[in-house]
VOFI-466464 format. One record per residue (C-alpha): residue in one letter; x, y, z. Coordinates in nm, 2 decimals, decimal comma. Layout:
BEGIN
+------+--------+--------+--------+
! resn !     px !     py !     pz !
+------+--------+--------+--------+
!    A !      X !      Y !      Z !
...
+------+--------+--------+--------+
***
This chain:
BEGIN
+------+--------+--------+--------+
! resn !     px !     py !     pz !
+------+--------+--------+--------+
!    X !  -1,54 !  -6,40 !  -9,42 !
!    X !  -1,34 !  -6,18 !  -9,57 !
!    X !  -1,18 !  -6,42 !  -9,82 !
!    X !  -1,52 !  -6,56 !  -9,96 !
!    X !  -1,56 !  -6,44 ! -10,33 !
!    X !  -1,89 !  -6,34 ! -10,40 !
!    X !  -2,09 !  -6,20 ! -10,72 !
!    X !  -2,15 !  -5,83 ! -10,61 !
!    X !  -2,12 !  -5,52 ! -10,74 !
!    X !  -1,94 !  -5,26 ! -10,55 !
!    X !  -2,03 !  -4,90 ! -10,63 !
!    X !  -1,96 !  -4,53 ! -10,45 !
!    X !  -2,17 !  -4,25 ! -10,46 !
!    X !  -1,98 !  -3,92 ! -10,42 !
!    X !  -2,04 !  -3,58 ! -10,58 !
!    X !  -1,83 !  -3,66 ! -10,84 !
!    X !  -2,04 !  -3,95 ! -10,94 !
!    X !  -2,38 !  -3,92 ! -10,71 !
!    X !  -2,55 !  -4,19 ! -10,90 !
!    X !  -2,27 !  -4,42 ! -10,80 !
!    X !  -2,29 !  -4,58 ! -11,14 !
!    X !  -2,02 !  -4,80 ! -11,29 !
!    X !  -1,74 !  -4,65 ! -11,49 !
!    X !  -1,82 !  -4,31 ! -11,41 !
!    X !  -1,60 !  -4,23 ! -11,13 !
!    X !  -1,37 !  -3,91 ! -11,14 !
!    X !  -1,49 !  -3,85 ! -11,52 !
!    X !  -1,54 !  -3,47 ! -11,43 !
!    X !  -1,28 !  -3,23 ! -11,47 !
!    X !  -1,09 !  -3,45 ! -11,69 !
!    X !  -1,04 !  -3,69 ! -11,39 !
!    X !  -0,88 !  -3,41 ! -11,18 !
!    X !  -1,08 !  -3,39 ! -10,93 !
!    X !  -1,38 !  -3,16 ! -11,13 !
!    X !  -1,61 !  -3,21 ! -10,85 !
!    X !  -1,52 !  -3,38 ! -10,50 !
!    X !  -1,79 !  -3,16 ! -10,31 !
!    X !  -2,13 !  -3,01 ! -10,28 !
!    X !  -2,07 !  -2,65 ! -10,24 !
!    X !  -2,22 !  -2,37 ! -10,08 !
!    X !  -2,49 !  -2,56 !  -9,88 !
!    X !  -2,77 !  -2,31 !  -9,80 !
!    X !  -3,05 !  -2,33 !  -9,53 !
!    X !  -3,34 !  -2,55 !  -9,61 !
!    X !  -3,11 !  -2,72 !  -9,88 !
!    X !  -3,15 !  -3,08 !  -9,92 !
!    X !  -2,87 !  -3,30 ! -10,06 !
!    X !  -2,88 !  -3,64 ! -10,20 !
!    X !  -2,64 !  -3,89 ! -10,09 !
!    X !  -2,78 !  -4,17 ! -10,25 !
!    X !  -3,07 !  -4,25 ! -10,46 !
!    X !  -3,03 !  -4,61 ! -10,59 !
!    X !  -3,29 !  -4,92 ! -10,73 !
!    X !  -3,20 !  -5,26 ! -10,69 !
!    X !  -3,13 !  -5,50 ! -10,40 !
!    X !  -2,81 !  -5,43 ! -10,20 !
!    X !  -2,64 !  -5,32 !  -9,87 !
!    X !  -2,50 !  -4,96 !  -9,77 !
!    X !  -2,18 !  -5,07 !  -9,62 !
!    X !  -1,99 !  -4,73 !  -9,54 !
!    X !  -2,07 !  -4,38 !  -9,52 !
!    X !  -1,82 !  -4,12 !  -9,47 !
!    X !  -1,86 !  -3,72 !  -9,45 !
!    X !  -1,73 !  -3,40 !  -9,37 !
!    X !  -1,84 !  -3,05 !  -9,36 !
!    X !  -1,62 !  -2,72 !  -9,19 !
!    X !  -1,54 !  -2,85 !  -8,88 !
!    X !  -1,61 !  -2,72 !  -8,51 !
!    X !  -1,97 !  -2,58 !  -8,56 !
!    X !  -2,19 !  -2,66 !  -8,31 !
!    X !  -2,48 !  -2,55 !  -8,52 !
!    X !  -2,41 !  -2,78 !  -8,81 !
!    X !  -2,37 !  -3,10 !  -8,58 !
!    X !  -2,72 !  -3,05 !  -8,49 !
!    X !  -2,85 !  -2,85 !  -8,80 !
!    X !  -2,76 !  -3,11 !  -9,03 !
!    X !  -3,03 !  -3,39 !  -9,03 !
!    X !  -2,96 !  -3,71 !  -9,18 !
!    X !  -3,27 !  -3,90 !  -9,34 !
!    X !  -3,27 !  -4,25 !  -9,51 !
!    X !  -3,59 !  -4,45 !  -9,67 !
!    X !  -3,57 !  -4,77 !  -9,78 !
!    X !  -3,77 !  -4,95 ! -10,06 !
!    X !  -3,98 !  -4,68 ! -10,17 !
!    X !  -4,10 !  -4,59 !  -9,82 !
!    X !  -4,25 !  -4,23 !  -9,76 !
!    X !  -4,15 !  -4,18 !  -9,43 !
!    X !  -3,80 !  -4,23 !  -9,30 !
!    X !  -3,64 !  -4,51 !  -9,15 !
!    X !  -3,33 !  -4,30 !  -9,01 !
!    X !  -3,39 !  -3,92 !  -8,89 !
!    X !  -3,11 !  -3,74 !  -8,66 !
!    X !  -2,87 !  -3,49 !  -8,64 !
!    X !  -2,53 !  -3,61 !  -8,81 !
!    X !  -2,35 !  -3,53 !  -8,48 !
!    X !  -2,58 !  -3,75 !  -8,27 !
!    X !  -2,60 !  -4,02 !  -8,56 !
!    X !  -2,24 !  -4,05 !  -8,59 !
!    X !  -2,21 !  -4,10 !  -8,20 !
!    X !  -2,16 !  -3,78 !  -7,99 !
!    X !  -2,46 !  -3,56 !  -7,83 !
!    X !  -2,42 !  -3,20 !  -7,78 !
!    X !  -2,35 !  -3,07 !  -8,10 !
!    X !  -1,99 !  -3,17 !  -7,94 !
!    X !  -1,68 !  -3,32 !  -8,15 !
!    X !  -1,40 !  -3,55 !  -8,01 !
!    X !  -1,23 !  -3,82 !  -8,16 !
!    X !  -1,36 !  -4,14 !  -8,11 !
!    X !  -1,35 !  -4,45 !  -8,30 !
!    X !  -1,64 !  -4,76 !  -8,21 !
!    X !  -1,70 !  -5,07 !  -8,39 !
!    X !  -1,97 !  -4,89 !  -8,55 !
!    X !  -1,92 !  -4,52 !  -8,59 !
!    X !  -1,62 !  -4,27 !  -8,57 !
!    X !  -1,56 !  -3,91 !  -8,54 !
!    X !  -1,17 !  -3,86 !  -8,66 !
!    X !  -0,95 !  -3,64 !  -8,71 !
!    X !  -1,05 !  -3,27 !  -8,87 !
!    X !  -1,43 !  -3,36 !  -8,86 !
!    X !  -1,41 !  -3,68 !  -9,06 !
!    X !  -1,77 !  -3,85 !  -8,96 !
!    X !  -1,75 !  -4,27 !  -9,08 !
!    X !  -2,04 !  -4,48 !  -9,03 !
!    X !  -1,99 !  -4,90 !  -9,07 !
!    X !  -2,38 !  -5,00 !  -8,99 !
!    X !  -2,48 !  -5,24 !  -9,24 !
!    X !  -2,80 !  -5,11 !  -9,40 !
!    X !  -2,95 !  -5,36 !  -9,64 !
!    X !  -3,22 !  -5,28 !  -9,88 !
!    X !  -3,45 !  -5,49 ! -10,16 !
!    X !  -3,59 !  -5,24 ! -10,39 !
!    X !  -3,41 !  -4,93 ! -10,33 !
!    X !  -3,24 !  -4,68 ! -10,09 !
!    X !  -3,24 !  -4,29 ! -10,06 !
!    X !  -3,02 !  -4,13 !  -9,81 !
!    X !  -3,02 !  -3,72 !  -9,73 !
!    X !  -2,86 !  -3,44 !  -9,57 !
!    X !  -3,09 !  -3,13 !  -9,53 !
!    X !  -2,92 !  -2,83 !  -9,39 !
!    X !  -3,18 !  -2,73 !  -9,13 !
!    X !  -2,94 !  -2,48 !  -8,97 !
!    X !  -2,95 !  -2,10 !  -9,04 !
!    X !  -2,58 !  -2,12 !  -9,19 !
!    X !  -2,47 !  -2,13 !  -9,53 !
!    X !  -2,15 !  -2,34 !  -9,55 !
!    X !  -1,87 !  -2,36 !  -9,79 !
!    X !  -1,87 !  -2,76 !  -9,85 !
!    X !  -2,00 !  -3,09 !  -9,82 !
!    X !  -1,80 !  -3,40 !  -9,88 !
!    X !  -1,92 !  -3,74 !  -9,88 !
!    X !  -1,86 !  -4,09 ! -10,00 !
!    X !  -2,15 !  -4,38 !  -9,98 !
!    X !  -2,02 !  -4,71 ! -10,02 !
!    X !  -2,27 !  -5,00 ! -10,12 !
!    X !  -2,32 !  -5,31 ! -10,28 !
!    X !  -2,54 !  -5,43 ! -10,54 !
!    X !  -2,69 !  -5,80 ! -10,60 !
!    X !  -2,66 !  -5,88 ! -10,23 !
!    X !  -2,86 !  -6,25 ! -10,17 !
!    X !  -3,09 !  -6,09 !  -9,85 !
!    X !  -3,30 !  -6,37 !  -9,69 !
!    X !  -3,70 !  -6,29 !  -9,66 !
!    X !  -3,66 !  -6,19 !  -9,30 !
!    X !  -3,42 !  -5,90 !  -9,36 !
!    X !  -3,41 !  -5,61 !  -9,08 !
!    X !  -3,40 !  -5,29 !  -9,22 !
!    X !  -3,18 !  -5,00 !  -9,04 !
!    X !  -3,35 !  -4,75 !  -8,84 !
!    X !  -3,23 !  -4,46 !  -8,60 !
!    X !  -3,46 !  -4,22 !  -8,44 !
!    X !  -3,35 !  -3,87 !  -8,24 !
!    X !  -3,51 !  -3,76 !  -7,94 !
!    X !  -3,47 !  -3,45 !  -7,67 !
!    X !  -3,67 !  -3,39 !  -7,35 !
!    X !  -3,55 !  -3,02 !  -7,21 !
!    X !  -3,61 !  -3,07 !  -6,91 !
!    X !  -3,78 !  -3,38 !  -6,89 !
!    X !  -4,07 !  -3,41 !  -6,63 !
!    X !  -3,99 !  -3,51 !  -6,28 !
!    X !  -4,09 !  -3,88 !  -6,18 !
!    X !  -4,14 !  -4,03 !  -6,54 !
!    X !  -3,87 !  -4,22 !  -6,71 !
!    X !  -3,68 !  -4,09 !  -7,04 !
!    X !  -3,82 !  -4,28 !  -7,33 !
!    X !  -3,55 !  -4,37 !  -7,57 !
!    X !  -3,75 !  -4,56 !  -7,82 !
!    X !  -4,11 !  -4,66 !  -7,83 !
!    X !  -4,39 !  -4,72 !  -8,10 !
!    X !  -4,20 !  -4,98 !  -8,29 !
!    X !  -4,38 !  -5,25 !  -8,43 !
!    X !  -4,25 !  -5,56 !  -8,60 !
!    X !  -3,99 !  -5,80 !  -8,56 !
!    X !  -3,63 !  -5,67 !  -8,50 !
!    X !  -3,29 !  -5,66 !  -8,33 !
!    X !  -3,20 !  -5,34 !  -8,09 !
!    X !  -2,86 !  -5,21 !  -8,20 !
!    X !  -2,74 !  -4,96 !  -7,97 !
!    X !  -2,81 !  -4,62 !  -7,80 !
!    X !  -2,61 !  -4,27 !  -7,81 !
!    X !  -2,74 !  -4,07 !  -7,49 !
!    X !  -2,68 !  -3,70 !  -7,43 !
!    X !  -2,75 !  -3,56 !  -7,09 !
!    X !  -2,76 !  -3,21 !  -6,91 !
!    X !  -2,72 !  -3,19 !  -6,56 !
!    X !  -2,98 !  -2,93 !  -6,48 !
!    X !  -3,12 !  -3,07 !  -6,11 !
!    X !  -2,87 !  -3,01 !  -5,84 !
!    X !  -2,58 !  -3,02 !  -6,08 !
!    X !  -2,37 !  -3,01 !  -5,82 !
!    X !  -2,48 !  -3,37 !  -5,73 !
!    X !  -2,46 !  -3,68 !  -5,90 !
!    X !  -2,74 !  -3,73 !  -6,19 !
!    X !  -2,65 !  -4,10 !  -6,33 !
!    X !  -2,81 !  -4,36 !  -6,09 !
!    X !  -3,09 !  -4,40 !  -6,34 !
!    X !  -3,16 !  -4,79 !  -6,43 !
!    X !  -3,17 !  -4,86 !  -6,83 !
!    X !  -3,50 !  -5,09 !  -6,90 !
!    X !  -3,57 !  -5,29 !  -7,20 !
!    X !  -3,94 !  -5,40 !  -7,27 !
!    X !  -4,02 !  -5,67 !  -7,51 !
!    X !  -4,36 !  -5,73 !  -7,74 !
!    X !  -4,58 !  -5,53 !  -7,49 !
!    X !  -4,48 !  -5,65 !  -7,17 !
!    X !  -4,57 !  -5,39 !  -6,84 !
!    X !  -4,25 !  -5,47 !  -6,67 !
!    X !  -3,90 !  -5,49 !  -6,82 !
!    X !  -3,73 !  -5,77 !  -6,86 !
!    X !  -3,37 !  -5,63 !  -6,93 !
!    X !  -3,30 !  -5,38 !  -6,63 !
!    X !  -2,96 !  -5,23 !  -6,58 !
!    X !  -2,79 !  -5,07 !  -6,28 !
!    X !  -2,72 !  -4,73 !  -6,39 !
!    X !  -2,65 !  -4,50 !  -6,66 !
!    X !  -2,26 !  -4,50 !  -6,60 !
!    X !  -2,27 !  -4,87 !  -6,60 !
!    X !  -2,46 !  -4,89 !  -6,92 !
!    X !  -2,18 !  -4,69 !  -7,10 !
!    X !  -1,92 !  -4,96 !  -6,91 !
!    X !  -1,83 !  -4,71 !  -6,65 !
!    X !  -1,87 !  -4,72 !  -6,31 !
!    X !  -1,85 !  -4,49 !  -6,02 !
!    X !  -1,92 !  -4,17 !  -6,21 !
!    X !  -1,79 !  -4,12 !  -6,57 !
!    X !  -1,47 !  -4,03 !  -6,76 !
!    X !  -1,39 !  -4,01 !  -7,12 !
!    X !  -1,29 !  -4,29 !  -7,28 !
!    X !  -1,41 !  -4,55 !  -7,60 !
!    X !  -1,39 !  -4,91 !  -7,65 !
!    X !  -1,55 !  -5,08 !  -7,96 !
!    X !  -1,88 !  -5,15 !  -7,76 !
!    X !  -1,90 !  -4,87 !  -7,51 !
!    X !  -1,79 !  -4,53 !  -7,41 !
!    X !  -1,83 !  -4,21 !  -7,30 !
!    X !  -1,74 !  -3,96 !  -7,53 !
!    X !  -1,85 !  -3,63 !  -7,34 !
!    X !  -1,79 !  -3,58 !  -6,99 !
!    X !  -1,79 !  -3,21 !  -6,95 !
!    X !  -1,81 !  -3,13 !  -6,58 !
!    X !  -1,82 !  -2,75 !  -6,61 !
!    X !  -2,10 !  -2,76 !  -6,84 !
!    X !  -2,28 !  -3,07 !  -6,69 !
!    X !  -2,31 !  -3,22 !  -7,05 !
!    X !  -2,23 !  -3,62 !  -7,08 !
!    X !  -2,24 !  -3,79 !  -7,40 !
!    X !  -2,18 !  -4,20 !  -7,39 !
!    X !  -2,30 !  -4,49 !  -7,63 !
!    X !  -2,36 !  -4,84 !  -7,61 !
!    X !  -2,38 !  -5,08 !  -7,90 !
!    X !  -2,58 !  -5,40 !  -7,88 !
!    X !  -2,38 !  -5,61 !  -8,16 !
!    X !  -2,22 !  -5,91 !  -7,90 !
!    X !  -2,54 !  -5,92 !  -7,68 !
!    X !  -2,84 !  -5,93 !  -7,92 !
!    X !  -3,14 !  -5,73 !  -7,81 !
!    X !  -3,40 !  -5,89 !  -8,02 !
!    X !  -3,81 !  -5,87 !  -8,01 !
!    X !  -4,07 !  -6,08 !  -8,19 !
!    X !  -4,36 !  -5,77 !  -8,19 !
!    X !  -4,29 !  -5,45 !  -8,03 !
!    X !  -3,97 !  -5,27 !  -7,83 !
!    X !  -3,93 !  -5,03 !  -7,58 !
!    X !  -3,65 !  -4,88 !  -7,42 !
!    X !  -3,67 !  -4,63 !  -7,15 !
!    X !  -3,40 !  -4,49 !  -6,87 !
!    X !  -3,51 !  -4,36 !  -6,51 !
!    X !  -3,40 !  -4,00 !  -6,41 !
!    X !  -3,24 !  -4,08 !  -6,06 !
!    X !  -2,97 !  -3,92 !  -5,89 !
!    X !  -2,76 !  -3,97 !  -5,57 !
!    X !  -2,62 !  -3,72 !  -5,29 !
!    X !  -2,69 !  -3,56 !  -4,93 !
!    X !  -3,10 !  -3,61 !  -4,85 !
!    X !  -3,12 !  -3,30 !  -4,70 !
!    X !  -2,98 !  -3,09 !  -4,94 !
!    X !  -3,20 !  -3,24 !  -5,22 !
!    X !  -3,56 !  -3,24 !  -5,00 !
!    X !  -3,46 !  -2,87 !  -4,96 !
!    X !  -3,43 !  -2,78 !  -5,29 !
!    X !  -3,67 !  -3,01 !  -5,44 !
!    X !  -3,98 !  -2,93 !  -5,20 !
!    X !  -4,27 !  -3,15 !  -5,33 !
!    X !  -4,07 !  -3,31 !  -5,61 !
!    X !  -3,84 !  -3,46 !  -5,32 !
!    X !  -3,89 !  -3,84 !  -5,35 !
!    X !  -3,62 !  -4,05 !  -5,24 !
!    X !  -3,51 !  -4,43 !  -5,22 !
!    X !  -3,25 !  -4,59 !  -4,99 !
!    X !  -2,88 !  -4,59 !  -5,15 !
!    X !  -2,71 !  -4,92 !  -5,21 !
!    X !  -2,38 !  -4,89 !  -4,95 !
!    X !  -2,46 !  -4,55 !  -4,81 !
!    X !  -2,59 !  -4,42 !  -4,46 !
!    X !  -2,91 !  -4,24 !  -4,42 !
!    X !  -2,78 !  -3,91 !  -4,47 !
!    X !  -2,74 !  -3,98 !  -4,85 !
!    X !  -3,01 !  -4,14 !  -5,08 !
!    X !  -3,13 !  -4,17 !  -5,48 !
!    X !  -3,36 !  -3,93 !  -5,54 !
!    X !  -3,58 !  -3,84 !  -5,86 !
!    X !  -3,47 !  -3,57 !  -6,08 !
!    X !  -3,55 !  -3,37 !  -6,39 !
!    X !  -3,28 !  -3,34 !  -6,62 !
!    X !  -3,22 !  -3,27 !  -7,01 !
!    X !  -3,19 !  -3,60 !  -7,22 !
!    X !  -3,15 !  -3,67 !  -7,56 !
!    X !  -3,08 !  -3,97 !  -7,75 !
!    X !  -3,07 !  -4,14 !  -8,06 !
!    X !  -3,18 !  -4,49 !  -8,06 !
!    X !  -3,04 !  -4,75 !  -8,37 !
!    X !  -3,22 !  -5,07 !  -8,44 !
!    X !  -3,31 !  -5,28 !  -8,72 !
!    X !  -3,70 !  -5,38 !  -8,78 !
!    X !  -3,91 !  -5,53 !  -9,05 !
!    X !  -4,09 !  -5,31 !  -9,25 !
!    X !  -4,36 !  -5,08 !  -9,27 !
!    X !  -4,20 !  -4,83 !  -9,06 !
!    X !  -4,42 !  -4,64 !  -8,83 !
!    X !  -4,41 !  -4,29 !  -8,87 !
!    X !  -4,18 !  -4,10 !  -8,61 !
!    X !  -4,28 !  -3,85 !  -8,33 !
!    X !  -4,25 !  -3,53 !  -8,46 !
!    X !  -3,92 !  -3,44 !  -8,51 !
!    X !  -3,73 !  -3,16 !  -8,28 !
!    X !  -3,71 !  -2,81 !  -8,40 !
!    X !  -3,35 !  -2,63 !  -8,46 !
!    X !  -3,41 !  -2,46 !  -8,21 !
!    X !  -3,54 !  -2,75 !  -7,97 !
!    X !  -3,22 !  -2,91 !  -8,10 !
!    X !  -3,00 !  -2,65 !  -7,97 !
!    X !  -3,14 !  -2,47 !  -7,68 !
!    X !  -2,93 !  -2,45 !  -7,37 !
!    X !  -2,60 !  -2,62 !  -7,58 !
!    X !  -2,36 !  -2,37 !  -7,49 !
!    X !  -2,08 !  -2,36 !  -7,76 !
!    X !  -1,78 !  -2,53 !  -7,76 !
!    X !  -1,50 !  -2,36 !  -7,97 !
!    X !  -1,20 !  -2,52 !  -8,14 !
!    X !  -0,94 !  -2,39 !  -8,39 !
!    X !  -0,99 !  -2,54 !  -8,74 !
!    X !  -0,69 !  -2,66 !  -8,93 !
!    X !  -0,81 !  -2,51 !  -9,25 !
!    X !  -0,98 !  -2,16 !  -9,35 !
!    X !  -1,34 !  -2,30 !  -9,40 !
!    X !  -1,64 !  -2,06 !  -9,36 !
+------+--------+--------+--------+
***
């Protein structure tokens, strides 16, 4: 409750006070904005946003860099390490982590993340830790950029229960994913936990003139072979219906609906419909489209596999596709973290993604 008074220490880490130490905010430059940002971040440089010991909770992360450069949305990689673990619990490009795939910029506000005017990126996801927390951003692009502003707001002294879940996030991309195989958003998770949500991106490659989004999202709990939760289609998972259009709500929405470039990005949070598991968790999405059966049969040849389409005549069908999928999965789980699959290279993260140019409001790089 907001009015409940607690014995917590409120701290904030930024370039002026990287340790988030008490009574050390704004002391550089005589208190006149002496070090508001990290300047001239070079390729391969790693910037530490937070490195703190003790028991606490990361409450809010804000960062910004020169806006509208797609190679930075996918080239900057955020990682998080809890309680001294060597392998990261979070590993994702900053654009996807804050809610939008395909290195795109949109103004969007959700319950947990937001892109705000002129490239202000925010996360309000609570991230508890018991011994230590370390957050870094690596410049894994080929570009030296001028400034990185950031602020990490956190508390120390939180009274965490024994069975807390530690925050995790993982990025994947499969360009293009094989025919007849479900795209895996997340697997290999071991321990008790709660799935928090998905940022999913699709580039429609296979029969791009036809609808790609009939694939069902499937959730497998504790080693089961058949899913317990199975949706009704990709646009339905985003809260839309009969296709996609750009919209956003606190829980779900579509941030990119670029029909010209066939790029689509949407998100779904599970804060109000808990997705809980005891031992393990896996989530996938089918690659399924809808369109004229004769056209799909001719174009796909031996890869054409069809299914009856609900409410349609025999001239139309559902069919298997092979498209470009990317995802960032968000969840809580007990430690230790199982090592993630190899992180896609910068070339793999940006390959086949057309640039989107916008005019910056200030002179930047």
